N, C-alpha and C positions, 0 to 999 in steps of 0.2 A: 408765492409763497415765502411765507418767513416766518423760520423758529424760535423759539422764546430766547430771550436774552441770555448772554452766557452760555451758548450752545459746546458741545465739546466735541472733540476732534473725529469720536468715533459716528458720532450722530451727524455731524454736518455728509461725514463721509457713505454712508448708509443712506440720507437726504438726499445728495446727491446723485447717486446710483441709481438708488429709484426712480426720481425724471429721468435722467438719462436713459435708465435701460437699457445700455450695456450695449447699446446697437449705435453706428455711425456716429463716438464721441467726437470722430476727429472735424464736425462739425460745430462742436460747443464750443464758446469761447468761456476761460476762466479768470479772473481776477478780482482784488481785493480793494478797497476803496476803504475810506472813511466816513464818504456821503454819499447813500445809495442811486440817491435822487440826482444827483450832477452827474454820477458817472452815469447811469441811464440818459442821462440827455447825453452825454459825452457819444455814445452809441448811436444815435437818431433814434431812442425812446422805441426798442425794441419790444413788437405783442410778447414776447414768450423772455422773460423774465424772471431771473427767482434768486432770491438771496437769503444767506444766515447768516446769524449773528453769529461770531465766535466768542470764547470766552476772551481769546486778549489777540495779539497782531500777531504774534508767534505761530499759534494755531491755527488762525488765516493765512498765513504765507503757509506751513506745511502743505496744508488742503490745498493749494493753489500748487505749488510743484509737486503735490502728489497728483495730481487731476492733469498735468501739462507734461507728465511722464507719464503718464498712462494716453496719450495723443490730444489732449483739447489746446485749443489756441490759445496762448494770451496774450494779456493787455497788454501794453507794454506804457502807458501813458504814467500819471504819478497818480499814486495812491493814497499820499494826504498823509498826516501824523495820526496815529491810533489807529490805523485799519484793521478795524477786527471784522470786517464784513467779507464775506466771500461770495459773488454772484458769478452766475453762468445766465448764457442769455446765447442765442440761435440766430 
């Protein structure tokens, strides 16, 4: 799932919460990247893969930090320049 370009913080939060459904948040991984295709490859091309295009890198990183704080696992690899895509995978 990908939302339209320039998605705002509230829309990203609502989109991720709808996908996750508030259950077993700890099995999900969240990250930010400038290239969703390469990052998906780095994760082994998982079947469950969603990304949302944030309006800027600061918004993407803020959403990543928020969901990590809620219990999601984070990805520690490089995010690239202008990493404005937030992704979740299981």
